N, C-alpha and C positions, 0 to 999 in steps of 0.2 A: 319204669312202671311195668309190672308183670301181669299178664293176663292170668287171673286167678285159676281158672279151670285148667289151663295148660300145665300148671304145676303138677297135676296128677299124672302127666305123661312124660315129664322130663327126668333125666338122669342127673342127680345132684353132683355127681363126680365128673360129668362131662359137659353138661349143658353150659354154654357161655353165659346164659342168663342167670344161672343159679350158683355156679361154682364160686368158691372163695379162695383167695390166696392164703397161705399159711399164716401170714402176719396180720390179717384183717381181724378187727375186733368189733363187737357190737354193731353188726351190720343190720340196718333196717331193710326189710323187703317191702317195697311199696306195691300194692295190688290194685289192679283195675277190677273192681268187683261189680257184680250185677245181681239183681233180685233173682232168686232161684239157684244161685251157685251152691254146690254142696260144701258148705263151709266147714262142716265137721271133718270131712275128708281132706279138704285143702289145707286147713290150718293144722290138722293132725299130722299131715305129712311134713309141714314146715317144722313142727315141734320135734318130730322124729329125727330131723337132720340138724338139730341144735340151733335153730334160728332163735334169736333173742327178742326181736322186735318187728312189729308189722305196722305199716302205715296204709290207711285206706284213702285212695285218691278220689275225692269228690269234686276236684277242681278243674280237670282237663276238659277243654271245650272243643277239642279237635273233632271235625265232622265224623271221622271213622269211629271215635269213641262214643260220641252222641248216638250214632247209628246203632251201637250195641246197648243203648239205654244205660250207659255207664257214665262216670265222670260228672259233668255238669247236668246231664239229663237225669241222672239219679238224684243229684242234689235238689233238683226242681220237683221231683216226685216225692213229697215228704213222707208218704206212707211207706213206700219202698225203701227210701233212705233210712227211716227209723228201723225198719225190719232188718235191713242189712247190718246196720251198726249193732243192733242188739244181738243178732245171731253170731256176729264175729266176736263180740265180747264174751258171749256164753261159751264159745268154742276155743278161746285163746286166753291162756293165763299169763302170757308174757306182756311186755309193754305194747300198748295199742294206741296209736295216734290216728287222727284224721286230718287230711289236708283239704282246705276249702278256699274258694275265692269269695268275693263279696256278693256274688249272685248276678242276676240281671239288673241293669241300671234302670230301675223303675221308681216312681215316687214313693212306693212303700217298701223299698229294698231293705231298709233297716228292720222293719217289722218281720219280714220274711227271713232275714238272716238270723235275727234273735230267736225265732221259732226253731230253726234248725240247730242252733247252738244248744237250746234247751233239750232237744231230742238227743243230741250227742252226750250231754250231761247225764241224762236219764239212762243212757245205754251203758255208762260206766267207762268210757274211754279215758285214757290217762292224760292226754294233752291235745291241744288244737293248733294245727299249723295254718296260718292265714296268709295267703298271697293277696295283698291288698289291692287287687284290681278287679273290675267287673269282668264277666266272662268274655264278652265280645271285644274287649280291649286288647286281647292277646297280650303282646309285650310292647305295644306301640305307644302307650301313654305311661307316665310315671306311676309308680306304685303309691297308693294313698295311705301312707303310714300315719297320717293324722287321725285315722279311725282306730288305731291300735288302743289308745287310752279308753275310748268308748267301748270297744269290744271287751277289754280286760275288766272294765267296771261292771259289765253286765253278764259275767260268767265266773264260776268258781274254777273253771279249767285253766291250767297254765297255758299261756299263749306263746307260740313260737312265730316270730315275724319273718316273712319271706317277701322278696321282691326288690330288685334294684339295690341290693346290698353287695358291695364289691370289695370290702375291706374295712380295716379299723377307722379309716378316715370317714367313711360313710356312717358308721356307727356313731362316731363323735358328732358329725354334722346333724344327725337325726336323733340325738340323745333324748330330747324331751319326749318325742313320740314313741321311741323304742323302749324307754325306761319301764313301762308297765309290763313288757314282755319278759318272760323268764329266759328266753334264748332267741337266737336268730338262725335262719337257714339260708345258706348261700347255694345258688343253683348254677346259672350260666356262667357267672364270673369264675367259678371253680374250674370250668372247662376251658375258658379263655386263659386263665393263669393257674395251672395245676399246682404251682408252688405256693399258692395263696396262704394256706394255713401254716406252712413251715415258716413263712416270712411275716406272719402276723405281728410278732413282737420284735422283729429284727430285720435288718436289710442285708442282702448278700447278692453277689453277682449271679445273673441267670444266663446260662447258655441256651438261648431259645431253640436253636437248631437241635441240640442234644436232647432237650425235653421232647420236642416234636418226634424225633426218631425213636426215643424210648417208648413214647405212647403208641407209635405205630407197631413197635415190636410186641407190646402187650396185646394190641388188637389182633395182630396176626396169630399170636399164641392162642387166643380165645375163640376166634371165629374162622369158619371156612373161608377160602379166598374170595368168593363172590360177595359174601357178606362183609368181610374185612375191607374190601375195596370201597364199598359205600360208607362204612363206618369211618374210615380214614378221611374220606372226603367231607363227611359231616363234622368230624372233629376239627379239620382244617378251616372250615367255614368260621368257626368260633375263634380258633387260635389266631387267625389272620388279623383279628381286631387289635392285636398287640402292636401292629405296625401302621405307620402313617400312610403307607401305600399298600396296605394289606389286601386290597382288591386284586393286586397282581398275583399274589400267592393263591388267593381263593380261586381266581379264574384259571390259573395254570393247572391247579390240581383238579378242578371240576371238569376240565377238558381232557384230562389224561385218560388213557385206555387200559391201563394196567397198574398194579401196585408198583412194579418196577419203574414205570414212567412217572408215577406220582412221586416216588422217592427222588428220582433224577431231577425233576422240576423243582421240588422243594429244596433240595440240596443247593441248586443253583441260586435260588432266591436267598437262602441264608448266607451263602458265600458273598453275596453282594452287599451284605451288612446294611440292610435297609434301616431307616430310622424307627426306633422303638418309641412308642408313645408312653407317657407317664400314666395316663388314665384311659384304658380301653373303653370304647363306646360299644355297648352290646344291645342297645334298645332296638327292638324289631328283629334281632338276629334269631 
């Protein structure tokens, strides 16, 4: 999620937040937007650099995002919400999607949700991404995909389902609820298992240690050392879910004092050939 205003000050060829590898295609740039942002300039700059698609994040409930009157705070302010969606559509001719949650868990949440979906319809966005949790649930309760059929029946927008989807087995298990959606979005599970999409229709042996080290190399290529250090720790927190005793890897890396020490501790963990779990648990991570 990119701070929209900051895009005006970033170098697309050097910024780790914006640069693209030569083999990347159809990258969505997800924006943290606020009322009053200069959308003509922000979206114009994205267009100048060949960006194909933009996603507006109205779903994030993190305190620092709410403090900016963005994310869930913007979703709850329906006038500002509508204005932002309309301005973004007016200034962006490419693919435009919006990501939302179900809102606040109140007795009238469905009415409030439906009102906002109508606002997005009227704005002319191309599709709606729905993470089927309420704001304050964070990631601690299961995603409520049983609401997808109701949402799809009450909008002409294509629905992209998000939340607790970790692979084809989940899609099969939730087929009835997911069927009205036109697509699915996978978030945290793709961090835990970066090979997830390559292995979607086939199985192959995974060298977990090699994947971890390759990801660290990418992070070090993109970020300055002090930022890379924290990013590697963050990635490892998720990646550790692949192991029955992943807390050992997570703790060892979180207590390291340098990238070299992180690599040393992780290498020792992988050499011990800890038990890999079939189904990583990422709830609350």
